[in-house]
C-alpha positions in Angstrom: 30.1 -0.5 4.8 28.2 -2.6 7.3 25.0 -2.6 7.6 23.4 0.2 10.1 20.6 -1.6 12.5 18.1 0.7 13.7 16.6 0.6 17.0 13.3 0.6 17.2 12.0 2.2 20.8 13.5 4.9 22.7 11.4 4.5 26.0 14.5 3.8 27.9 17.5 5.5 25.6 18.5 8.6 25.0 21.1 7.8 23.0 21.9 5.4 19.9 25.2 4.5 18.2 25.2 3.0 14.9 29.1 1.5 13.5 30.0 2.0 10.0 33.7 0.4 8.3 35.3 4.1 8.8 33.6 5.3 11.1 31.8 5.8 14.5 28.1 8.3 14.7 27.0 9.1 18.1 22.8 9.8 17.8 21.2 11.5 20.8 18.1 12.2 21.6 16.2 14.8 24.1 13.0 13.1 23.6 11.2 10.0 24.0 9.1 10.2 21.1 11.8 10.1 18.4 12.9 6.9 16.4 15.4 6.1 14.0 15.0 4.1 10.7 18.2 2.4 9.4 18.2 5.0 5.9 20.6 7.9 6.2 22.1 10.5 3.6 25.6 12.5 3.2 26.0 15.5 4.7 28.1 18.3 2.7 31.5 17.1 4.2 30.8 13.2 2.7 29.9 12.2 6.5 26.6 9.9 6.9 24.2 11.0 8.8 21.3 9.3 10.4 17.7 10.6 9.2 15.5 10.7 12.2 11.8 10.0 12.0 9.2 11.0 14.6 6.7 9.1 16.0 4.5 10.1 18.8 4.1 7.9 21.9 1.1 5.8 20.7 3.6 4.8 17.4 1.9 7.0 15.3 3.9 8.7 12.7 4.1 12.6 12.5 5.9 14.9 9.7 9.3 15.3 10.9 9.7 18.7 12.5 6.0 18.8 13.4 4.9 18.5 17.2 2.1 15.9 17.6 0.6 18.2 19.1 0.4 20.1 15.9 -2.0 19.7 13.0 -0.4 17.7 10.4 -0.9 14.0 8.1 0.5 10.8 9.2 0.5 7.0 8.8 -0.5 4.7 11.5 0.3 1.0 11.1 -2.5 -0.9 13.0 -2.8 -4.8 13.3 -5.8 -6.5 14.6 -5.7 -10.3 15.2 -7.9 -13.3 13.8 -9.4 -13.7 17.3 -10.2 -9.5 17.3 -11.2 -9.9 13.8 -13.8 -12.6 15.1 -15.4 -10.4 17.2 -15.3 -7.3 15.5 -18.9 -6.6 15.2 -19.2 -6.6 18.8 -15.9 -4.9 19.3 -14.5 -2.4 17.0 -10.9 -1.7 17.0 -8.8 1.3 17.0 -6.7 2.1 14.1 -5.8 5.7 14.9 -5.6 6.9 18.7 -8.3 10.7 19.6 -5.7 13.2 18.5 -7.1 15.2 22.0 -9.1 18.3 22.6 -9.9 20.9 19.8 -8.8 18.4 16.9 -10.2 15.6 15.0 -9.0 13.0 12.6 -9.9 13.0 8.9 -9.3 9.4 7.0 -7.7 9.7 4.3 -7.5 5.8 2.8 -5.7 2.7 4.0 -4.4 -0.6 2.9 -5.8 -3.7 4.1 -4.1 -6.7 3.8 -5.0 -10.2 4.9 -2.6 -13.1 4.7 -2.6 -17.1 3.3 -4.7 -18.8 5.7 -7.7 -20.7 7.0 -11.1 -18.5 5.2 -13.2 -16.7 7.6 -16.9 -17.9 7.0 -20.3 -16.8 7.8 -19.5 -13.5 5.2 -23.2 -12.3 4.7 -24.6 -9.7 2.6 -23.4 -5.9 3.3 -20.7 -8.2 5.7 -18.1 -5.0 5.2 -15.6 -3.7 7.2 -16.1 -0.1 8.3 -13.7 2.7 9.1 -15.7 4.9 11.8 -15.2 7.2 14.4 -15.7 6.4 18.1 -17.5 3.2 17.5 -19.8 1.2 16.3 -22.2 3.6 16.0 -20.1 6.3 14.9 -19.9 8.4 11.2 -18.7 5.4 8.8 -15.8 7.2 6.3 -14.4 3.9 4.6 -15.7 0.2 4.1 -13.8 -2.7 2.5 -16.1 -5.7 1.0 -15.4 -9.0 2.8 -16.6 -11.1 0.2 -13.7 -12.3 -2.4 -11.4 -10.7 0.6 -12.2 -12.1 3.8 -12.9 -15.7 2.6 -10.3 -16.2 0.9 -7.2 -18.6 1.8 -5.0 -16.8 -0.6 -3.2 -13.6 0.7 -5.2 -10.4 0.4 -4.7 -6.6 -0.1 -7.2 -3.5 -0.6 -7.2 -0.1 -0.9 -10.2 1.6 1.5 -10.4 5.3 -0.2 -12.3 8.0 1.8 -16.0 8.3 1.5 -16.6 11.8 1.7 -20.3 12.0 2.0 -23.0 11.7 -0.3 -22.2 13.1 -3.6 -24.9 16.0 -5.5 -23.7 16.8 -8.6 -20.5 16.4 -8.2 -20.4 19.5 -6.1 -20.9 18.1 -2.4 -18.4 16.1 -0.5 -18.1 17.4 3.0 -18.3 15.3 6.3 -18.5 16.8 9.7 -15.4 15.4 11.3 -15.8 14.4 15.1 -13.2 16.5 17.1 -11.2 14.0 20.0 -12.6 11.0 18.3 -10.4 7.6 17.2 -10.8 5.9 13.6 -12.0 2.2 14.2 -12.3 -0.4 12.5 -16.1 -2.2 12.7 -17.6 -5.1 10.8 -20.7 -4.0 9.8 -23.7 -6.2 10.1 -22.4 -9.1 12.1 -19.9 -11.7 12.6 -18.0 -13.9 10.6 -16.6 -16.9 11.3 -13.3 -19.6 11.5 -10.8 -18.2 9.7 -7.3 -17.0 11.4 -5.9 -14.3 9.6 -5.1 -11.4 11.4 -6.2 -8.0 9.2 -2.8 -5.7 8.9 -3.5 -1.8 7.8 -1.4 1.0 7.2 -4.3 4.3 8.0 -3.2 7.6 6.1 -4.8 10.1 8.0 -4.8 14.0 9.1 -5.1 15.9 12.2 -7.0 19.3 11.8 -7.6 22.3 14.4 -11.5 22.0 14.2 -11.4 25.8 14.6 -8.6 27.1 12.4 -5.3 28.7 13.7 
């Protein structure tokens, strides 16, 4: 069977056509919100069916069958260009856009990858990369140590766990989610210099209703 080529963007398309060696599969979409991936499943009648993956207009993955305005979990891939990394203290970069009034994002973790390249310099003590609500002054919900990561010439990958508040005898693990606020990346102390590698994130998050329905 010939390999299928996915169409990445349906902004101007309402239909996709896939060819294989035996059949022609015609797939329609009633919403620009839907995109399709190349993986498929076999139906009961033996014919292959294309499996849709649901994205919102900002490229955020939404659980199949859910609406972007509804609470749910998802992933968001975001790339911070090297020039933006060099100004990340002064100018935080949005990783996941704000979810809308009455809702809040809950950070559940992210991978961060730096390809091999010229090492960043000027990594001072406490020069961590924070994940925050809103901007530089927002609540910090995760952080990655930059020493041994940004200042390395080698490719590096880290997983950032969510920071869930100050633990007291293992019983308190809450944060106060911020309504209708984005999740941003922010260099905590000052700017780093000279490097040329992008920072690539795959953020796992949840959208919650501020008042449970």
